[in-house]
Each structure stands twice: as C-alpha cells, then as structure tokens.
Residue, then its C-alpha position, 0 to 999 in steps of 0.5 A: m500471465m495470471c492476475y489476482i486481486l488481493d484482499i487487503s481490506e483488513n489493512c484499511d481504515e477509510k478515515i486513514i488509508k485505502l489500499y488496493a492490490v493486484q498480483g501478477n504472475t508470469k512464467v519468470s516473475c511475480f509482481i504486486i501493484i499496490c494503490i494507496y490513498r491517504s486521507f488529508s485528515g488522517n493521522f500520519d503515524q497511523f497511516l505509516t502503521f497500516l502501510d507497514f502492516t500491509w508490506k509485512h503481510l504481502y512480502r514474499p521473497l523474489t516478488k517485485f512491488l510497485m507502489c502508486g497512489d495519492i499519499n497527501v503529504d505536505y513536504l513543506v511541513d515538518s510535523y511529519c518527521 
C-alpha cells in the first residue's frame, strides 16, 4: 500500500477551518482520509464553502472517502439551518 499526504492548504483559513488529508492506494482500491477542525468562532457558512471546495477538489470517481474531525456544531441552536 502506498500513502501520500495531500496538500490542501489553499482550502484552509485558520480562523474558519483546518484540513489535512492522506491518500492511500492499494492494488484494488483508492481512499482518502480527511481530518477537519472547525473553529468555534468561525463563520459556519464560510466553513461549508471551504468544505464544499475541498470535496470538489479531491473528488475522483471510485475513490472512497473517510471524513473525521472536530466540527464544533451546536445542534441545539437553530442558527445553522
């Protein structure tokens, strides 16, 4: 298996979102693991814009994705909808 660190730094703004990604390739599949951190004080709409841009930048047909991280969303507050 081969693993590569993906440079997605242009998709980050330290006050809004931090992203790290690793791509793994095996003989039968390709996968990308994305780690996300969203700042408590960051604008949620901007966070979604950065995240959407990242998905579009990394998307490849037949690639599997795993997203994990600390998104800091208060689900008890309606202001995110």
